[in-house]
Structures are given as structure tokens and as C-alpha cells.
PAZA-467571 format. One record per residue: residue number from 1; residue in one letter; x, z, y of N, C-alpha, C in turn. Coordinates in Angstrom, 1 decimal. Layout:
% PAZA-467571
k_r_nx_nz_ny_cax_caz_cay_cx_cz_cy
NUM_a_X_Z_Y_X_Z_Y_X_Z_Y .
...
This chain:
% PAZA-467571
k_r_nx_nz_ny_cax_caz_cay_cx_cz_cy
1_m_-26.2_-9.0_30.6_-25.3_-9.3_29.4_-24.8_-10.8_29.2 .
2_i_-23.3_-11.0_29.0_-22.7_-11.8_28.6_-21.8_-12.0_27.4 .
3_t_-22.3_-12.8_26.0_-21.9_-12.5_24.9_-20.3_-13.6_24.9 .
4_v_-19.5_-13.1_24.5_-18.0_-13.7_24.3_-17.7_-14.1_22.9 .
5_f_-17.5_-15.3_22.4_-17.0_-15.9_21.4_-15.6_-16.2_21.4 .
6_i_-14.5_-15.6_20.4_-13.2_-16.5_20.1_-13.4_-16.8_19.1 .
7_e_-12.7_-18.2_18.9_-12.5_-18.8_17.7_-11.1_-19.3_17.7 .
8_y_-10.5_-19.2_16.5_-9.1_-20.0_15.9_-8.9_-19.8_14.6 .
9_k_-7.7_-20.6_14.5_-7.5_-20.5_12.9_-6.3_-19.9_12.9 .
10_l_-5.9_-19.3_11.9_-4.6_-18.2_11.3_-3.8_-19.2_10.9 .
11_e_-2.5_-19.4_11.2_-1.6_-20.1_10.1_-1.5_-19.3_9.1 .
12_h_-1.5_-20.2_7.9_-1.5_-19.5_6.5_0.2_-18.5_6.3 .
13_e_1.0_-19.4_7.1_2.3_-18.1_6.8_2.6_-16.9_7.8 .
14_k_1.7_-16.9_8.7_1.6_-15.9_10.1_0.2_-15.2_9.3 .
15_r_-0.4_-15.4_8.4_-1.9_-14.6_8.0_-1.6_-13.1_8.4 .
16_a_-0.6_-12.5_7.5_-0.6_-11.3_7.2_-0.2_-10.7_8.8 .
17_q_0.7_-11.1_9.4_0.9_-10.7_10.7_-0.8_-10.7_11.7 .
18_g_-1.1_-12.0_11.9_-2.0_-12.3_12.5_-3.4_-11.1_12.1 .
19_l_-3.5_-10.6_10.9_-4.7_-9.8_10.4_-4.2_-8.3_10.9 .
20_l_-3.1_-8.0_10.7_-2.5_-6.4_11.2_-2.6_-6.7_13.1 .
21_l_-2.4_-7.8_13.5_-3.0_-7.5_15.0_-4.5_-7.7_15.1 .
22_l_-5.0_-8.3_14.5_-6.8_-8.7_14.4_-7.1_-6.7_14.2 .
23_a_-6.5_-6.2_13.4_-7.1_-5.1_13.0_-7.2_-3.9_14.1 .
24_d_-6.4_-4.1_15.2_-6.6_-3.3_16.3_-7.3_-3.9_17.4 .
25_m_-7.7_-5.0_17.2_-8.4_-5.8_18.3_-9.6_-5.3_18.6 .
26_a_-10.3_-4.4_18.0_-11.8_-3.8_18.4_-11.6_-2.7_19.7 .
27_a_-10.4_-2.0_19.5_-9.9_-1.1_20.2_-9.4_-1.5_21.5 .
28_r_-8.5_-2.5_21.5_-7.8_-3.2_22.5_-9.1_-4.0_23.5 .
29_m_-10.2_-4.4_22.9_-11.2_-5.1_23.4_-11.8_-4.0_24.1 .
30_e_-12.4_-3.0_23.6_-13.3_-1.8_24.0_-12.6_-1.2_25.2 .
31_g_-11.3_-1.2_25.2_-10.5_-0.7_26.2_-10.3_-1.3_27.5 .
32_m_-11.0_-2.5_27.3_-11.2_-3.4_28.5_-12.8_-3.9_28.8 .
33_g_-13.4_-3.1_28.3_-15.1_-2.7_28.8_-15.9_-3.9_27.6 .
34_a_-15.2_-4.1_26.5_-16.3_-5.2_25.6_-17.1_-4.5_24.9 .
35_k_-18.0_-4.4_24.3_-19.2_-3.7_23.3_-19.5_-4.6_22.3 .
36_q_-20.0_-3.7_21.5_-20.2_-4.2_20.1_-19.4_-5.6_19.4 .
37_y_-17.9_-5.2_19.5_-16.9_-5.9_19.1_-17.5_-6.3_17.5 .
38_r_-16.7_-7.8_17.0_-17.1_-8.0_15.5_-16.3_-9.1_15.2 .
39_s_-15.8_-8.9_14.3_-15.1_-10.4_13.7_-15.5_-11.0_12.5 .
40_w_-15.5_-12.2_12.2_-15.8_-13.0_11.0_-14.7_-13.7_10.4 .
41_e_-14.6_-13.9_9.2_-13.5_-15.2_8.4_-14.8_-16.4_7.8 .
42_g_-14.4_-17.6_8.3_-15.5_-18.4_7.6_-14.9_-18.5_6.1 .
43_v_-16.3_-18.6_5.4_-16.6_-18.5_3.9_-16.1_-19.8_3.3 .
44_d_-16.2_-21.0_4.3_-16.1_-22.3_3.3_-15.0_-22.8_4.3 .
45_q_-14.4_-21.9_4.9_-13.0_-22.5_5.9_-12.2_-21.1_6.1 .
46_p_-11.6_-20.9_4.9_-10.5_-19.7_4.9_-9.4_-19.9_5.8 .
47_g_-9.4_-18.5_6.8_-8.4_-18.9_8.1_-9.1_-19.0_9.3 .
48_l_-10.1_-19.2_9.7_-10.9_-19.9_10.5_-11.6_-18.6_10.8 .
49_f_-11.3_-17.8_12.2_-12.1_-16.6_12.4_-12.8_-16.9_13.9 .
50_v_-13.5_-16.0_13.9_-14.6_-15.9_15.1_-14.6_-14.4_15.4 .
51_e_-14.3_-14.3_16.7_-14.5_-12.8_17.0_-15.8_-13.0_18.1 .
52_a_-16.6_-12.1_18.4_-17.9_-11.8_19.4_-17.8_-10.5_19.9 .
53_f_-18.2_-10.5_20.8_-18.5_-8.9_22.0_-19.3_-9.3_23.0 .
54_d_-19.8_-7.9_23.8_-20.6_-8.6_25.0_-19.8_-7.8_26.1 .
55_v_-20.0_-8.5_27.3_-19.3_-8.0_28.4_-20.3_-7.7_29.1 .
56_d_-20.4_-6.8_30.4_-21.4_-6.7_31.6_-21.2_-7.8_32.8 .
57_t_-20.2_-8.4_33.1_-19.7_-9.1_34.2_-18.9_-10.0_33.8 .
58_m_-19.0_-11.1_34.5_-18.0_-12.5_34.6_-16.4_-12.0_34.8 .
59_e_-16.2_-10.9_35.4_-15.2_-10.2_35.8_-14.4_-9.9_34.6 .
60_q_-15.5_-9.3_33.8_-14.6_-8.7_32.7_-14.4_-9.5_31.9 .
61_y_-15.3_-10.9_31.3_-15.0_-12.1_30.8_-13.5_-12.4_31.2 .
62_e_-13.4_-12.9_32.6_-12.3_-13.4_33.1_-10.7_-12.6_32.7 .
63_q_-11.1_-11.4_32.8_-10.1_-10.6_32.6_-9.5_-10.6_30.9 .
64_i_-10.7_-10.6_30.0_-10.4_-10.3_28.8_-9.9_-11.8_28.2 .
65_k_-10.5_-13.0_28.8_-9.9_-14.1_28.4_-8.4_-14.6_28.9 .
66_s_-8.1_-13.8_30.0_-6.6_-14.0_30.5_-5.5_-13.4_29.5 .
67_v_-6.1_-12.1_29.5_-5.3_-11.3_28.2_-5.1_-11.7_26.9 .
68_r_-6.3_-12.3_26.6_-5.9_-13.0_25.2_-5.4_-14.1_25.0 .
69_l_-5.5_-15.1_26.2_-4.7_-16.1_25.9_-3.2_-16.0_26.3 .
70_a_-2.7_-14.8_27.0_-1.6_-14.6_27.4_-0.6_-13.7_26.1 .
71_d_-1.5_-13.6_25.4_-1.0_-12.6_24.0_0.1_-13.5_23.3 .
72_r_1.0_-13.2_23.2_2.3_-14.3_22.8_2.2_-13.7_21.4 .
73_d_2.3_-12.5_21.0_2.3_-12.0_19.5_1.0_-12.7_19.0 .
74_f_-0.2_-12.4_19.4_-1.1_-13.3_18.5_-1.2_-14.5_18.7 .
75_c_-1.4_-15.1_19.8_-1.0_-16.7_19.8_-0.2_-17.3_19.0 .
76_n_0.9_-16.8_18.9_1.8_-17.7_17.9_1.8_-17.6_16.3 .
77_c_0.6_-16.4_16.1_-0.2_-16.8_14.6_-1.3_-17.5_14.5 .
78_v_-1.7_-18.1_15.7_-2.5_-19.1_15.8_-2.4_-20.8_15.4 .
79_a_-2.8_-21.6_14.6_-2.5_-22.9_14.3_-3.6_-23.7_15.3 .
80_g_-2.9_-24.8_15.4_-4.0_-26.2_16.4_-3.2_-26.0_17.8 .
81_a_-3.7_-27.4_18.1_-2.8_-27.5_19.3_-4.1_-26.8_20.5 .
82_g_-5.0_-26.7_20.6_-6.2_-25.7_21.5_-5.8_-24.4_21.1 .
83_k_-5.4_-24.0_19.9_-5.1_-22.5_20.0_-6.3_-21.6_19.9 .
84_l_-6.3_-20.6_21.1_-7.7_-19.8_21.1_-8.5_-20.6_22.1 .
85_h_-9.9_-20.4_21.4_-11.0_-21.3_22.2_-12.0_-20.2_22.5 .
86_v_-12.4_-19.9_23.9_-12.8_-19.0_24.3_-14.0_-19.1_25.3 .
87_w_-15.0_-18.6_24.7_-16.6_-19.1_25.6_-17.3_-18.0_25.9 .
88_a_-18.2_-18.1_26.9_-19.2_-17.0_27.5_-20.4_-17.7_27.6 .
89_f_-21.6_-16.8_26.9_-22.8_-17.2_27.0_-23.7_-16.1_27.3 .
90_r_-24.7_-16.5_28.0_-25.9_-15.6_28.2_-27.1_-16.0_28.1 .
91_a_-28.0_-15.6_27.5_-29.6_-15.8_27.1_-30.1_-16.7_28.0 .
92_a_-30.7_-17.9_27.8_-30.8_-18.7_28.1_-32.6_-18.6_28.8 .
93_e_-32.9_-19.0_29.9_-33.9_-18.4_30.4_-35.0_-19.7_30.3 .
94_l_-35.8_-19.3_29.4_-36.9_-20.4_29.3_-38.2_-19.9_29.9 .
């Protein structure tokens, strides 16, 4: 099991548009194999969002990452030079 985090800040002027797109994100991600999709907005940093979900394989992760980074409508709502930050984690073997 791989847990994926996507972090970004919505531009204040495009917040409403970004939230509309985010409202459909769970269904979009689940359609590509994501499980347990959830999203949060920063309490102390309004406009900062983190999405998280699980995938079974690195191939699913790479596919979802590519789709999200190519999503011009959503990325146009995101502020900052780095835009979307996407990371994959698996449980540490201790």
C-alpha cells in the first residue's frame, strides 16, 4: 500500500473555481484506482490544501501524478512556483 499526498495553495482570486474542481476530485481519483481519498485545508494557513489517498502500485501513483500535473484547469487555480507537490510514501520497515 502506498499513501500519496498532494499539497498546494489556491490563489485567493481563484478559490471558488478551485473548490468547485476539488469537489469532484474524490470521484476522479477513485476512478483511477485511489482509495480512501480525503482532503484538508490548513487551519493556520487558509488556502493551503493537502489531499491524501492510497494506491496499490507505483504505476497507479505515476499515472495519477501525471494526470494531476497535466490538469491545466486545476493547476491554473494553484499559486506558487512549484504548483502541485506530489509525494508517495509506504510504511517504514523498522
